[in-house]
C-alpha positions, 0 to 999 in steps of 0.5 A, spaced: 500 500 500 502 506 498 503 512 503 498 516 499 493 511 500 495 510 507 494 517 509 487 517 505 485 512 509 487 515 516 485 522 514 478 520 511 480 523 505 481 530 507 487 535 509 489 533 516 490 540 518 484 544 516 479 539 513 479 541 506 478 535 501 481 539 495 487 538 492 491 533 497 498 531 497 503 528 501 507 532 505 513 529 509 514 532 516 521 534 517 526 531 522 521 525 523 524 519 527 520 514 523 519 513 515 513 511 511 506 514 513 508 515 520 512 521 518 508 524 513 501 528 513 496 529 508 495 536 506 491 541 502 495 545 497 493 551 501 496 548 508 502 546 504 504 552 500 503 556 507 508 551 511 513 551 505 512 559 504 512 562 511 511 569 507 504 567 505 501 565 511 494 567 513 494 566 520 486 566 520 487 560 516 490 556 521 484 557 526 483 550 524 488 548 528 484 548 534 481 542 532 487 538 529 491 539 534 487 534 538 489 529 533 492 522 535 497 521 530 504 524 532 505 527 525 499 531 525 500 533 532 507 535 530 505 540 524 500 543 529 505 545 534 510 547 529 504 552 526 502 554 532 509 556 534 510 560 528 504 564 529 504 565 537 506 572 536 498 573 534 496 571 541 491 566 540 496 561 537 500 561 544 493 560 548 493 553 544 500 552 545 499 552 552 494 547 553 497 542 547 500 536 551 505 532 547 508 526 549 516 527 550 518 524 544 513 527 539 515 534 543 522 533 541 520 531 534 516 538 534 522 542 536 527 539 532 529 544 527 526 550 530 532 552 533 534 556 527 528 559 526 528 561 533 535 565 532 532 569 526 525 570 530 524 578 531 524 579 539 520 585 541 523 589 547 520 595 551 524 602 552 527 598 558 529 592 555 524 587 557 521 582 552 514 583 550 509 578 548 503 578 545 497 579 550 501 583 554 499 590 557 504 596 556 504 603 559 506 609 554 512 613 557 511 619 552 505 623 549 504 620 542 500 624 537 496 619 533 496 620 525 490 620 522 486 619 529 485 626 531 488 625 538 494 624 542 495 618 546 497 621 553 503 618 557 501 613 562 495 610 558 495 603 559 494 599 552 492 592 554 492 585 549 498 588 545 499 584 538 506 584 536 508 586 529 512 579 526 517 582 521 519 589 525 521 588 533 520 596 534 513 596 532 507 593 536 499 594 535 494 596 541 488 599 542 487 606 544 481 610 545 477 605 541 482 605 535 488 600 533 494 603 532 502 602 531 506 604 537 514 604 537 516 599 542 521 605 545 515 609 547 512 603 552 514 600 558 511 593 560 506 593 566 508 587 571 
């Protein structure tokens, strides 16, 4: 029996991550300790493209991981963990990572090869060098004129539930006066 046939049977003929039944193909999970169907997942073209080309990732597409992360197949668990880890700056993926349980050997497989990606990861730090995480609360340390907003965000304003700008360590997003604005990290202090 071919690997694709085994995966079709295992998945019920749908993408093992998002559940789509369109344009399916086999994806070999990198750094697998095993071979054959146990080292692969069946993916739709959308999931496969976004995994292989990180610049094309649509975070909302991956909300499907809320269901697929509970799959009992280790290869699926590994891919769900890796995508959640890649997207954790969005906020909601970190919540899922916090509740996702993996056996030790599956976690080791999931984390294999992630070290290089983490070295290249953008790290957001406040004005005092404290590392910022998605969902943190920060306080403005300077009055900021909001271009296009018609108001000034005053020093001392608390900004709750910030989002990190994935490709720029100096930018975060947060809501002030009901508007989402981009804030430079040099003008915020992490609240404890």
